[in-house]
C-alpha positions as CSV (number, residue, x, y, z in Angstrom):
1,M,-19.7,0.2,-15.1
2,D,-20.1,-2.1,-12.1
3,L,-17.1,-1.5,-9.9
4,Q,-16.1,-4.0,-7.3
5,L,-13.1,-5.5,-5.5
6,I,-12.6,-9.2,-6.2
7,P,-9.4,-10.6,-4.8
8,A,-7.3,-12.2,-7.5
9,D,-3.6,-13.1,-7.5
10,L,-1.6,-10.6,-9.5
11,R,1.6,-11.8,-11.1
12,G,4.5,-10.2,-12.9
13,H,8.1,-9.0,-12.5
14,G,8.9,-12.1,-10.5
15,L,6.2,-11.1,-7.9
16,R,3.0,-12.6,-6.8
17,L,0.5,-10.4,-5.1
18,R,-1.9,-12.4,-2.9
19,T,-4.2,-11.7,0.0
20,W,-2.8,-11.8,3.5
21,R,-3.3,-15.0,5.4
22,D,-3.5,-15.7,9.1
23,D,-0.1,-17.5,9.0
24,D,1.5,-14.2,7.9
25,V,1.1,-12.6,11.3
26,H,4.7,-13.0,12.4
27,T,6.0,-11.5,9.1
28,L,3.5,-8.6,9.4
29,L,4.5,-7.9,12.9
30,R,8.2,-7.9,11.9
31,A,7.4,-5.5,9.1
32,V,5.4,-2.9,11.1
33,T,7.9,-2.9,14.0
34,D,10.9,-2.2,11.7
35,P,12.4,1.2,12.5
36,E,12.5,2.3,8.9
37,Y,8.8,1.4,8.4
38,Q,7.9,3.2,11.6
39,R,9.8,6.3,10.5
40,W,7.3,6.8,7.7
41,N,4.1,5.0,8.9
42,T,1.9,5.4,11.9
43,H,-1.1,3.1,12.4
44,A,-4.4,4.2,13.8
45,F,-3.8,1.9,16.7
46,P,-0.5,0.5,18.1
47,V,0.7,-2.7,16.5
48,E,3.4,-4.0,18.9
49,D,2.5,-7.7,19.4
50,E,1.0,-10.7,17.7
51,A,-2.5,-10.0,18.9
52,A,-2.5,-6.5,17.3
53,A,-0.9,-7.8,14.1
54,A,-3.6,-10.5,14.0
55,E,-6.2,-7.7,14.3
56,L,-4.6,-5.8,11.5
57,L,-4.9,-9.0,9.3
58,R,-8.6,-9.3,10.3
59,L,-9.3,-5.7,9.4
60,R,-7.6,-6.3,6.0
61,A,-9.8,-9.3,5.2
62,L,-12.9,-7.3,6.4
63,G,-11.9,-4.4,4.1
64,W,-11.8,-6.7,1.1
65,A,-15.2,-8.2,2.0
66,R,-16.8,-4.8,2.3
67,G,-15.2,-3.4,-0.8
68,E,-13.5,-0.7,1.2
69,F,-9.9,-1.5,0.3
70,A,-7.7,-4.1,-1.4
71,T,-4.6,-5.0,0.6
72,Y,-2.1,-7.4,-1.1
73,C,0.8,-9.3,0.4
74,V,3.7,-9.0,-2.0
75,T,5.6,-12.2,-2.3
76,D,8.5,-13.6,-4.4
77,E,6.7,-15.6,-7.2
78,S,9.2,-18.5,-7.2
79,G,9.8,-19.1,-3.5
80,G,6.8,-17.4,-1.9
81,A,8.8,-15.3,0.6
82,V,6.9,-12.2,1.8
83,L,8.6,-9.1,0.5
84,G,6.1,-6.3,1.4
85,Q,2.6,-4.9,0.9
86,V,0.7,-2.8,-1.7
87,S,-2.8,-1.7,-1.2
88,L,-5.7,0.4,-2.5
89,N,-7.3,2.5,0.3
90,S,-9.8,5.3,0.7
91,L,-11.9,4.0,-2.2
92,Q,-14.4,6.6,-3.4
93,W,-16.6,4.5,-5.7
94,P,-18.8,7.3,-7.2
95,M,-15.6,9.2,-8.3
96,R,-13.8,5.9,-9.2
97,C,-10.8,7.1,-7.1
98,A,-8.6,5.5,-4.5
99,R,-5.2,5.9,-2.8
100,V,-2.4,3.5,-3.1
101,G,0.3,2.7,-0.5
102,Y,3.2,0.3,-0.3
103,W,6.1,-0.9,1.8
104,T,8.8,-3.5,1.7
105,L,10.6,-5.6,4.3
106,P,14.3,-4.6,4.9
107,E,15.6,-7.6,2.9
108,A,13.5,-6.6,-0.1
109,R,14.5,-2.9,-0.2
110,G,16.6,-1.6,-3.2
111,R,15.4,-4.4,-5.5
112,G,12.6,-2.7,-7.3
113,V,9.9,-4.6,-5.4
114,A,7.8,-1.5,-4.4
115,G,7.9,-0.2,-8.0
116,H,6.9,-3.5,-9.5
117,A,4.1,-4.1,-7.0
118,L,2.9,-0.6,-7.6
119,S,2.8,-1.3,-11.4
120,L,0.8,-4.5,-10.9
121,I,-1.8,-3.0,-8.6
122,T,-2.1,0.1,-10.7
123,D,-2.8,-1.9,-13.9
124,W,-5.3,-4.1,-12.1
125,A,-7.1,-1.1,-10.5
126,F,-7.5,0.6,-13.9
127,K,-8.2,-2.4,-16.1
128,E,-10.1,-4.8,-13.8
129,V,-11.5,-2.6,-11.0
130,G,-12.4,0.3,-13.3
131,L,-10.9,3.1,-11.3
132,H,-10.2,6.5,-13.0
133,R,-7.8,8.1,-10.5
134,I,-5.3,6.7,-8.1
135,E,-3.6,9.0,-5.6
136,L,-0.3,8.3,-3.8
137,G,0.8,10.2,-0.7
138,H,4.1,10.0,1.2
139,A,5.7,12.0,4.0
140,V,7.7,15.0,2.8
141,G,11.3,13.9,3.0
142,H,10.7,10.3,2.0
143,E,12.7,10.5,-1.2
144,V,12.7,6.8,-1.9
145,S,8.9,6.7,-2.0
146,C,8.9,9.8,-4.1
147,R,11.2,8.1,-6.7
148,V,8.9,5.0,-6.7
149,A,5.9,7.2,-7.4
150,E,7.6,9.1,-10.2
151,R,8.9,6.0,-11.9
152,G,5.4,4.5,-11.6
153,G,4.0,7.4,-13.6
154,Y,2.4,9.1,-10.6
155,A,2.8,12.8,-11.3
156,A,3.6,15.1,-8.4
157,E,0.6,17.3,-7.7
158,G,1.6,19.2,-4.6
159,T,2.0,19.2,-0.8
160,L,-0.8,18.6,1.6
161,R,-0.2,20.4,4.8
162,G,-0.5,18.4,8.0
163,A,-2.1,15.5,6.2
164,M,-0.5,12.6,8.1
165,W,0.6,11.7,11.5
166,E,4.2,12.3,12.6
167,A,6.2,9.2,13.0
168,G,5.0,7.3,16.1
169,R,2.5,10.0,17.1
170,R,-1.2,10.6,16.8
171,D,-1.2,14.1,18.2
172,T,1.3,15.8,15.8
173,F,1.0,16.1,12.1
174,R,3.4,16.4,9.1
175,D,3.1,17.3,5.5
176,Q,2.6,14.9,2.7
177,H,3.5,15.0,-1.0
178,L,0.6,14.0,-3.2
179,H,1.1,12.2,-6.5
180,A,-1.6,10.8,-8.8
181,R,-2.2,8.9,-11.9
182,L,-5.2,8.8,-14.2
183,S,-6.5,5.8,-16.2
184,T,-6.0,8.0,-19.3
185,D,-2.3,8.8,-18.5
């Protein structure tokens, strides 16, 4: 099986998943500086201004081009408003395995956006990309993300000790819950 990442719009559940564009920089910056986002996510480098957000967009496009990850901007299908992000990361092509992550903007939370976006990218990853296993990790204590994972068919597999950075830090670690789904589930 020839595995590769070819960007394609994904649609369903009233959502459109598309690649990020340069004109999304303001929305991306608003998202990654949101206190609730920062509570659960820490980037490898600070993203505090438009230049850093633009660099993040550049790296996402580069990741697609290299086949290293697939990062989708989640939008409302009818109006095009950006609602969040869903992505495949840490691709291990020989094992046909990847990790998935997601987040939503404050105005999209509580509407099922993360779960529907997760469903779309999971189906695409198994059927079109040819993956066998997708892992999903979230900080211990992030109950909302845990429910999204479980509703999406991602079985809880355990706790990874010290597997992610503490909120806003790159020198302190916290535990992560691991969920996963197989193409045969």
